[in-house]
C-alpha positions in Angstrom: 30.8 42.0 -31.5 27.0 41.9 -31.5 25.3 38.6 -31.8 21.7 38.1 -32.8 19.2 35.3 -33.1 18.0 34.6 -36.6 14.8 32.8 -37.8 15.9 29.5 -39.3 12.5 29.0 -40.8 12.0 32.4 -42.5 12.6 30.9 -46.0 9.6 28.7 -45.4 7.5 31.8 -44.8 5.5 32.6 -48.1 6.0 36.3 -47.4 9.9 36.1 -47.2 10.1 33.4 -50.0 8.2 35.8 -52.4 10.4 38.9 -51.6 12.7 40.1 -54.3 16.3 39.2 -53.4 17.3 42.7 -52.5 14.5 43.1 -50.0 15.5 39.8 -48.3 18.9 41.3 -48.0 17.5 44.6 -46.6 15.5 42.8 -44.0 18.5 40.8 -42.8 20.5 44.0 -42.8 17.9 45.9 -40.7 17.6 43.0 -38.2 21.5 42.9 -37.8 22.1 46.7 -37.6 19.1 47.9 -35.6 19.7 48.8 -31.9 18.6 46.4 -29.1 15.1 47.8 -29.1 14.5 47.1 -32.8 15.1 50.7 -34.1 17.2 51.1 -37.2 18.6 54.4 -38.3 17.7 54.7 -42.0 21.0 55.2 -43.5 20.1 54.0 -47.1 23.4 55.4 -48.5 25.4 52.9 -46.5 22.8 50.2 -47.0 23.0 50.6 -50.7 26.8 50.5 -50.6 27.1 47.5 -48.3 24.3 45.4 -50.0 25.1 46.6 -53.5 21.5 47.4 -54.4 19.5 50.7 -54.8 16.6 51.3 -52.5 13.7 53.7 -52.4 12.5 54.2 -48.8 8.7 54.5 -49.5 8.8 51.4 -51.8 10.9 49.4 -49.3 8.4 50.2 -46.5 5.5 49.0 -48.7 7.3 45.9 -49.8 8.4 44.8 -46.3 4.9 45.4 -45.0 3.1 43.6 -47.9 0.3 41.3 -46.7 -0.1 43.2 -43.4 -2.7 45.8 -42.4 -1.9 49.0 -40.5 -2.6 47.5 -37.1 0.1 44.7 -37.4 2.9 46.1 -39.5 6.3 44.5 -39.7 8.0 47.8 -40.0 6.9 51.2 -38.6 8.2 54.6 -39.9 8.8 56.6 -36.7 9.0 59.8 -38.8 12.3 60.8 -37.3 14.8 59.1 -39.8 14.3 55.8 -38.0 12.3 52.6 -38.6 11.0 50.3 -36.0 10.6 46.5 -36.1 7.8 45.9 -33.6 8.5 42.1 -33.2 12.2 42.4 -32.7 12.2 42.5 -28.8 9.8 39.6 -28.5 11.8 37.4 -30.9 15.2 38.3 -29.4 14.5 38.4 -25.7 11.1 36.8 -25.2 10.1 38.5 -21.8 12.1 41.4 -20.6 13.1 40.9 -16.9 12.8 43.8 -14.5 16.2 43.0 -12.8 18.2 41.6 -15.7 21.2 43.9 -16.5 21.1 42.9 -20.1 17.4 43.8 -20.3 17.8 47.2 -18.5 19.7 48.5 -21.5 16.9 47.5 -23.8 14.4 49.2 -21.5 16.5 52.3 -21.5 16.4 52.3 -25.4 12.6 51.9 -25.3 12.3 55.0 -23.2 14.9 56.9 -25.3 13.0 56.2 -28.5 9.6 57.0 -27.0 8.3 53.4 -27.5 5.8 51.4 -25.5 6.0 47.6 -24.9 2.7 45.8 -24.8 2.1 42.0 -25.2 5.6 41.6 -26.3 5.4 44.1 -29.2 7.0 47.5 -29.1 5.3 50.5 -30.8 5.5 54.3 -30.8 4.0 55.9 -27.7 0.2 56.3 -28.1 0.1 53.6 -30.9 -1.7 51.0 -28.7 -4.3 53.4 -27.5 -5.1 54.5 -31.0 -5.4 50.9 -32.2 -7.5 50.0 -29.2 -10.0 52.8 -30.1 -10.2 51.6 -33.7 -10.9 48.1 -32.5 -13.7 49.3 -30.2 -15.2 51.2 -33.2 -15.0 48.1 -35.4 -16.7 46.0 -32.7 -19.5 48.7 -32.3 -20.1 48.7 -36.0 -20.2 44.9 -36.3 -22.2 44.4 -33.1 -24.8 47.1 -33.9 -28.2 46.5 -35.7 -27.7 44.8 -39.0 -23.9 44.6 -38.4 -23.0 41.5 -40.3 -20.0 42.7 -42.2 -17.4 40.0 -42.6 -13.6 41.0 -42.5 -12.1 41.3 -45.9 -8.9 39.5 -46.9 -5.8 41.8 -46.8 -4.8 42.9 -50.3 -1.1 41.9 -51.0 0.4 44.4 -53.4 3.5 42.4 -53.8 1.6 39.3 -54.8 -0.5 41.4 -57.2 2.6 42.9 -58.8 4.2 39.5 -59.2 1.0 38.3 -61.0 0.9 41.4 -63.2 4.5 41.8 -64.2 5.0 38.7 -66.4 1.6 39.4 -68.3 2.9 42.7 -69.6 4.5 42.3 -73.1 8.2 41.5 -72.6 9.7 44.3 -74.7 8.0 46.8 -72.4 9.1 45.3 -69.1 12.0 47.6 -68.2 13.1 48.8 -64.7 11.1 46.5 -62.5 12.0 48.4 -59.3 10.6 51.8 -60.6 7.6 49.9 -62.1 6.9 48.4 -58.7 7.0 51.7 -57.0 4.4 53.2 -59.3 2.3 50.1 -59.1 2.2 50.2 -55.2 1.3 53.9 -55.3 -1.6 53.2 -57.8 -2.9 49.7 -57.2 -4.1 49.9 -53.5 -6.9 47.4 -53.4 -8.4 44.5 -55.3 -11.0 46.5 -57.2 -8.3 48.8 -58.8 -6.1 45.6 -59.5 -9.1 44.0 -61.3 -9.6 47.1 -63.4 -5.9 47.2 -64.1 -5.9 43.6 -65.5 -8.9 44.5 -67.7 -7.1 47.5 -69.1 -4.1 45.3 -69.7 -6.2 42.7 -71.6 -7.5 45.5 -73.8 -4.1 46.9 -74.4 -2.8 43.4 -75.5 -5.7 43.0 -77.8 -4.7 46.3 -79.4 -1.2 45.3 -79.8 -2.3 41.9 -81.5 -4.6 43.8 -83.8 -1.7 46.0 -84.9 0.8 43.2 -85.7 2.4 43.6 -82.2 3.8 47.0 -82.7 6.4 48.1 -80.0 4.6 48.1 -76.6 4.9 51.2 -74.3 7.3 51.0 -71.6 5.5 49.7 -68.6 6.4 52.8 -66.5 4.6 55.0 -69.1 1.6 52.6 -69.4 1.1 52.5 -65.6 0.6 56.3 -65.8 -2.3 56.1 -68.2 -3.8 52.6 -67.8 -7.4 53.9 -67.2 -7.4 55.1 -70.8 -7.5 51.5 -71.9 -10.2 50.3 -69.4 -13.1 50.8 -71.8 -11.1 50.5 -75.1 -12.7 48.1 -77.5 -10.4 46.9 -80.3 -11.8 46.4 -83.8 -10.4 44.2 -86.6 -9.1 45.6 -89.8 -12.2 44.5 -91.7 -14.4 46.3 -89.1 -12.4 49.4 -89.6 -12.9 49.2 -93.4 -16.6 48.8 -92.9 -16.8 51.7 -90.6 -14.7 53.8 -92.9 -17.0 53.0 -95.8 -20.2 53.8 -93.8 -18.6 57.2 -92.8 -18.0 57.9 -96.4 -21.5 56.9 -97.5 -23.1 58.9 -94.8 -21.2 62.1 -95.8 -22.5 62.0 -99.3 
């Protein structure tokens, strides 16, 4: 029987605390069933059966990596039907000993999965070199003439969705999981999120002006939200005046 360390304080981590329950279960599931190098074979059919929830691979990867940039992911897609948890080895074993029999098996798995261990984190081979080059480019840009750009705060898609979801009219809030997936594919930065909220405000104003007619399903609204970005709702009295003006001008 395998035994693994678990983080007793993870429920105090804002990231973990805000996760939907099924993704908390998926994270625990992955950390229990991955191999000793932190690689999990993505058997979503089995995971869905054993957890009792439905998962979409792309959505799950986005949710679990929420609040992280590409340089420090919680989960990496190895593109071979497997996912990697980079911090797994550091958390479970600390430092890998060269002569420890238990650690020899871990090192064997690192080689087998074509991974590289650096500063306690395990990543796909070549990853660290690519990240080092990107870091050097960033330093060159910031250190050049006029380079005063400050690092921007990472956009957290999950937090943004949690803010957006309850603001949409309740009768249209159906299928939260599918809505989250489309939201993540569409709302990729703060600028788009700000525009989305403006569109939502215009749409709600439209519903109010029309006696709260049945709102669209959120899934459908997310497909056409830019149409509402510049919409300006008029009152019924304004509509009557505009109609009268059109009639007079046509005579």
